[in-house]
RODO-2510 file (C-alpha; in nm, 4 decimals, decimal comma):
residues 297
     n   res          X          Y          Z
     1     m    15,3980    17,9494     2,1181
     2     e    15,4540    17,5845     2,0367
     3     d    15,6980    17,5645     2,3292
     4     g    15,4284    17,6674     2,5760
     5     l    15,1898    17,4034     2,4463
     6     r    15,4633    17,1392     2,4489
     7     d    15,5507    17,2269     2,8110
     8     f    15,1852    17,1981     2,9120
     9     i    15,1384    16,8559     2,7514
    10     h    15,4596    16,7386     2,9208
    11     y    15,3226    16,8641     3,2542
    12     l    14,9936    16,6766     3,2021
    13     t    15,1830    16,3609     3,1088
    14     v    15,4536    16,3538     3,3744
    15     e    15,3071    16,5390     3,6725
    16     k    14,9323    16,4796     3,6313
    17     g    14,9613    16,1296     3,4840
    18     l    14,6612    16,1738     3,2554
    19     a    14,5419    15,8913     3,0313
    20     q    14,6556    15,8890     2,6684
    21     n    14,3062    15,9602     2,5326
    22     t    14,2742    16,2638     2,7620
    23     l    14,6146    16,3931     2,6524
    24     v    14,5173    16,3562     2,2863
    25     s    14,1967    16,5507     2,3541
    26     y    14,3844    16,8351     2,5276
    27     e    14,6423    16,8560     2,2512
    28     r    14,3821    16,8519     1,9736
    29     d    14,1737    17,1273     2,1372
    30     l    14,4720    17,3487     2,2102
    31     k    14,6298    17,3071     1,8672
    32     s    14,3093    17,4325     1,7030
    33     y    14,3041    17,7204     1,9548
    34     m    14,6693    17,8064     1,8819
    35     k    14,6033    17,7963     1,5072
    36     y    14,3225    18,0498     1,5505
    37     v    14,5326    18,2758     1,7737
    38     k    14,8232    18,2796     1,5272
    39     s    14,6468    18,2842     1,1902
    40     v    14,3272    18,4790     1,2597
    41     e    14,4291    18,7095     1,5455
    42     q    14,7898    18,7399     1,4203
    43     i    14,9275    18,6970     1,7738
    44     s    15,2702    18,5411     1,8242
    45     s    15,2955    18,5343     2,2061
    46     w    15,0627    18,3806     2,4653
    47     n    15,1229    18,6870     2,6814
    48     d    14,9392    18,9003     2,4242
    49     v    14,6210    18,6920     2,4316
    50     r    14,3226    18,8696     2,5886
    51     r    13,9747    18,7514     2,6831
    52     q    13,8153    18,8764     2,3592
    53     v    14,0546    18,6555     2,1602
    54     i    13,9263    18,3452     2,3392
    55     v    13,5660    18,4637     2,2951
    56     g    13,6332    18,5005     1,9220
    57     f    13,7675    18,1452     1,9023
    58     l    13,4623    18,0090     2,0860
    59     a    13,2349    18,2002     1,8468
    60     v    13,4062    18,0238     1,5558
    61     l    13,3398    17,6863     1,7210
    62     k    12,9738    17,7798     1,7633
    63     d    12,9496    17,8898     1,3978
    64     q    13,0943    17,5515     1,3005
    65     g    12,7999    17,3849     1,4734
    66     k    12,9988    17,2426     1,7650
    67     s    12,7856    17,1196     2,0549
    68     s    12,7820    17,2997     2,3892
    69     k    12,9551    16,9939     2,5359
    70     t    13,2427    17,0281     2,2865
    71     i    13,2691    17,4033     2,3478
    72     a    13,2703    17,3473     2,7250
    73     r    13,5539    17,0965     2,6805
    74     h    13,7544    17,3519     2,4787
    75     i    13,6995    17,6131     2,7504
    76     a    13,8220    17,3708     3,0170
    77     s    14,1340    17,2950     2,8093
    78     i    14,2038    17,6646     2,7477
    79     r    14,1551    17,7515     3,1162
    80     s    14,3932    17,4797     3,2319
    81     f    14,6480    17,5857     2,9705
    82     h    14,6487    17,9563     3,0624
    83     q    14,6595    17,8748     3,4351
    84     f    14,9679    17,6630     3,3667
    85     l    15,1363    17,9381     3,1622
    86     l    15,0788    18,1866     3,4459
    87     r    15,2108    17,9483     3,7138
    88     d    15,5095    17,8665     3,4950
    89     k    15,5788    18,2414     3,4554
    90     q    15,5479    18,2178     3,0766
    91     t    15,2756    18,4851     3,0949
    92     d    15,1886    18,7571     3,3460
    93     q    14,8088    18,7337     3,3164
    94     d    14,5329    18,4759     3,2635
    95     p    14,2788    18,5859     2,9989
    96     s    14,0498    18,2904     3,0689
    97     v    13,9569    18,3916     3,4259
    98     h    13,6055    18,5237     3,3604
    99     l    13,5014    18,2888     3,0820
   100     e    13,1575    18,1324     3,1214
   101     s    13,1039    17,7727     3,0144
   102     p    12,7845    17,6803     2,8286
   103     q    12,5641    17,4260     3,0004
   104     p    12,6252    17,0979     2,8152
   105     e    12,3213    16,9049     2,7000
   106     r    12,3036    16,5898     2,9114
   107     s    12,1867    16,3130     2,6827
   108     l    12,1137    15,9699     2,8213
   109     p    12,3587    15,6993     2,7091
   110     k    12,2267    15,4414     2,4639
   111     v    12,1866    15,0993     2,6236
   112     l    12,0939    14,7538     2,4988
   113     s    11,8120    14,5487     2,6440
   114     m    11,9103    14,2205     2,8068
   115     e    11,7706    14,0370     2,5025
   116     e    11,9829    14,2515     2,2704
   117     v    12,2919    14,1768     2,4795
   118     e    12,2244    13,8033     2,4362
   119     a    12,1866    13,8460     2,0593
   120     f    12,5022    14,0563     2,0548
   121     m    12,6986    13,7881     2,2396
   122     d    12,5682    13,5131     2,0122
   123     s    12,6786    13,7053     1,7015
   124     a    13,0425    13,6328     1,7926
   125     k    13,0960    13,2998     1,6174
   126     t    13,3269    13,0825     1,8251
   127     s    13,4300    12,8549     1,5396
   128     d    13,7616    13,0357     1,4827
   129     a    14,0276    13,2210     1,6811
   130     f    13,8934    13,5691     1,6085
   131     g    13,5407    13,4697     1,7039
   132     l    13,6650    13,3315     2,0352
   133     r    13,8580    13,6531     2,0943
   134     d    13,5557    13,8686     2,0136
   135     r    13,3285    13,6657     2,2409
   136     a    13,5751    13,6848     2,5313
   137     m    13,6204    14,0570     2,4762
   138     i    13,2529    14,1510     2,4809
   139     e    13,1828    13,9108     2,7676
   140     i    13,4459    14,0926     2,9766
   141     m    13,3152    14,4344     2,8743
   142     y    12,9569    14,3496     2,9717
   143     a    13,0614    14,1563     3,2847
   144     t    13,2798    14,4354     3,4254
   145     g    13,1642    14,7613     3,2640
   146     m    13,5218    14,8753     3,2104
   147     r    13,6152    15,1483     2,9656
   148     v    13,7412    15,0588     2,6174
   149     s    14,0889    15,1927     2,6999
   150     e    14,0954    14,9736     3,0117
   151     l    13,9819    14,6674     2,8172
   152     i    14,2414    14,6899     2,5412
   153     n    14,5186    14,7566     2,7955
   154     l    14,4503    14,4354     2,9872
   155     d    14,7361    14,1875     3,0139
   156     i    14,6916    13,8132     3,0674
   157     s    14,8011    13,8500     3,4295
   158     d    14,5196    14,0984     3,4994
   159     v    14,2550    13,8245     3,4822
   160     h    14,2431    13,6199     3,8032
   161     s    14,0188    13,3232     3,7236
   162     t    14,0482    13,1411     4,0561
   163     m    13,9746    13,4560     4,2567
   164     g    13,7017    13,5727     4,0167
   165     f    13,8179    13,9276     3,9491
   166     v    13,9867    14,1469     3,6890
   167     r    14,2424    14,4154     3,7642
   168     c    14,2379    14,7247     3,5449
   169     v    14,4008    15,0670     3,5440
   170     g    14,1623    15,3545     3,4797
   171     k    14,1772    15,7315     3,4498
   172     g    14,4637    15,8961     3,6334
   173     n    14,6389    15,5586     3,6599
   174     k    14,3946    15,4521     3,9310
   175     e    14,3844    15,0769     3,9773
   176     r    14,0625    14,8976     4,0613
   177     i    13,9531    14,5390     4,1113
   178     i    13,6250    14,4330     3,9478
   179     p    13,4441    14,1043     4,0149
   180     i    13,3735    13,8933     3,7067
   181     g    13,1249    13,6100     3,6597
   182     q    13,1826    13,2512     3,5517
   183     t    13,0336    13,3008     3,2041
   184     a    13,2859    13,5697     3,1134
   185     l    13,5714    13,3801     3,2777
   186     g    13,4788    13,0699     3,0790
   187     a    13,4898    13,2694     2,7548
   188     v    13,8305    13,4129     2,8473
   189     d    13,9717    13,0724     2,9423
   190     e    13,8518    12,9229     2,6130
   191     y    14,0085    13,2118     2,4222
   192     l    14,3395    13,1707     2,6070
   193     q    14,3490    12,7950     2,5511
   194     k    14,2255    12,7678     2,1923
   195     a    14,2652    13,1033     2,0191
   196     r    14,5333    13,3314     2,1590
   197     p    14,8204    13,0872     2,0820
   198     e    14,7173    13,1134     1,7138
   199     l    14,7116    13,4940     1,7213
   200     v    15,0305    13,5690     1,9116
   201     s    15,3293    13,6685     1,7003
   202     k    15,6465    13,4614     1,7284
   203     k    15,8505    13,7809     1,6978
   204     n    15,6514    13,9719     1,9574
   205     k    15,5806    13,7762     2,2752
   206     t    15,3408    14,0363     2,4124
   207     e    15,1512    13,9896     2,7380
   208     a    14,8505    14,1772     2,5953
   209     l    14,5277    13,9849     2,6507
   210     f    14,3500    14,0785     2,3282
   211     l    14,5461    14,0635     2,0026
   212     n    14,4848    14,1810     1,6465
   213     h    14,5621    14,0097     1,3138
   214     h    14,9305    14,0967     1,3489
   215     g    14,9670    13,9514     1,6969
   216     n    14,9895    14,2944     1,8581
   217     r    14,7703    14,4545     2,1226
   218     l    14,4246    14,5331     1,9848
   219     s    14,3669    14,9064     1,9341
   220     r    14,0657    15,1172     2,0277
   221     q    13,9811    15,1489     1,6580
   222     g    14,0079    14,7721     1,6160
   223     y    13,7690    14,7163     1,9059
   224     w    13,5163    14,9631     1,7623
   225     k    13,5301    14,7954     1,4211
   226     i    13,4540    14,4582     1,5838
   227     i    13,1622    14,6019     1,7845
   228     k    13,0010    14,7512     1,4729
   229     k    13,0417    14,4233     1,2841
   230     l    12,8858    14,2166     1,5634
   231     a    12,5987    14,4638     1,6046
   232     a    12,5203    14,4399     1,2334
   233     e    12,5265    14,0595     1,2476
   234     a    12,2954    14,0657     1,5515
   235     n    12,0614    14,3001     1,3598
   236     i    12,0752    14,5615     1,6358
   237     q    11,9268    14,8819     1,4956
   238     k    12,0197    15,1138     1,7827
   239     e    12,2959    15,3685     1,7359
   240     l    12,5894    15,2246     1,9292
   241     t    12,9013    15,3823     2,0766
   242     p    13,2225    15,2104     2,1914
   243     h    13,0872    15,2286     2,5488
   244     t    12,7377    15,0890     2,4856
   245     l    12,8179    14,7656     2,6711
   246     r    12,9590    14,9661     2,9641
   247     h    12,6375    15,1692     2,9805
   248     s    12,4291    14,8518     2,9529
   249     f    12,6282    14,6898     3,2356
   250     a    12,5543    14,9795     3,4730
   251     t    12,1890    15,0107     3,3743
   252     h    12,1145    14,6392     3,4076
   253     l    12,2810    14,6259     3,7503
   254     l    12,0632    14,9113     3,8760
   255     m    11,7495    14,7638     3,7193
   256     n    11,8155    14,4431     3,9113
   257     g    11,8584    14,6143     4,2468
   258     a    12,2297    14,6999     4,2750
   259     d    12,3094    15,0026     4,4915
   260     l    12,4489    15,3153     4,3298
   261     r    12,7718    15,3245     4,5347
   262     s    12,8707    14,9732     4,4286
   263     v    12,8059    15,0544     4,0623
   264     q    13,0089    15,3755     4,1005
   265     e    13,3022    15,1776     4,2374
   266     m    13,2884    14,9161     3,9617
   267     l    13,2711    15,1833     3,6907
   268     g    13,5594    15,3786     3,8434
   269     h    13,3664    15,7072     3,8650
   270     a    13,5288    15,9636     4,0939
   271     d    13,1969    16,1443     4,1443
   272     i    12,8705    15,9628     4,2130
   273     s    12,6792    16,2269     4,0138
   274     t    12,8356    16,0743     3,7009
   275     t    12,6877    15,7373     3,7945
   276     q    12,3463    15,8865     3,8714
   277     i    12,2730    15,9382     3,5023
   278     y    12,2038    15,5642     3,4841
   279     t    11,9190    15,6010     3,7346
   280     h    11,7468    15,8265     3,4804
   281     i    11,7726    15,5475     3,2241
   282     t    11,6211    15,2916     3,4616
   283     n    11,3398    15,5343     3,5491
   284     t    11,2696    15,5867     3,1788
   285     r    11,2666    15,2110     3,1261
   286     l    11,0229    15,1612     3,4163
   287     k    10,7878    15,4185     3,2634
   288     e    10,8010    15,2349     2,9305
   289     v    10,7174    14,9035     3,0997
   290     y    10,4317    15,0657     3,2924
   291     s    10,2867    15,2267     2,9795
   292     k    10,3094    14,9017     2,7870
   293     f    10,1774    14,6541     3,0430
   294     h     9,9603    14,8336     3,3003
   295     p     9,5887    14,7991     3,2146
   296     r     9,5138    15,1598     3,3126
   297     a     9,8307    15,3235     3,1822
***
């Protein structure tokens, strides 16, 4: 059974070109599914799996308190996997055909106010190399709205100061060009001139833009650790996620009159309905302002 899963992950990597984080998610979901099939259902071949087996696995996830969004993701992974096995002639039937996905709860992303963004930026002390790195990093994130994976995968050559744009590679290896303002470019230039030469390893002449303590490319976990530290220093009480600055970027653009299609393009969303969630945030914000300041609210 491991061979089937290994073949599927190879297919997603080589033929579909999925991002590393997406591959990890698929593999994690399907390994837990395979463990259930083998240990609980005592099945040793994917060809023997029937619909009720998958339903049993999903019931276990529900009993574990998994959200409908997580369960829906597992269903999507299982569907794709069994479709692959059937196409690859490793099975002669697809037990996932008539599965129904739960409706995921659509929660609004947490965003910072413009004042909180300023406080967040100021919490990055620029008196040392790491402070300059942190300031440049969060300036780019807020200025472009790119994903964390896109940010940490930036190379020096991806920032075009004279042209005023950043090149990044998003989901599905899709490249996009995002405009970037002078404030963020200034922070990046200062980091490159004063800080990065101190951080780069003599043994590893990497082209990575943002480096860790060892002179290697900063990891996703390293970025998240920095964000939590800066938020604490800025006394921001809101519950943050690694993409809070990305969400804030999109929301603030829309609040200031940007059109939805332009924001969609800058965020790299394939479907505009994904971008539309930010209009709900701006509408909620407008209601709050009205309630607070209108004399007859």
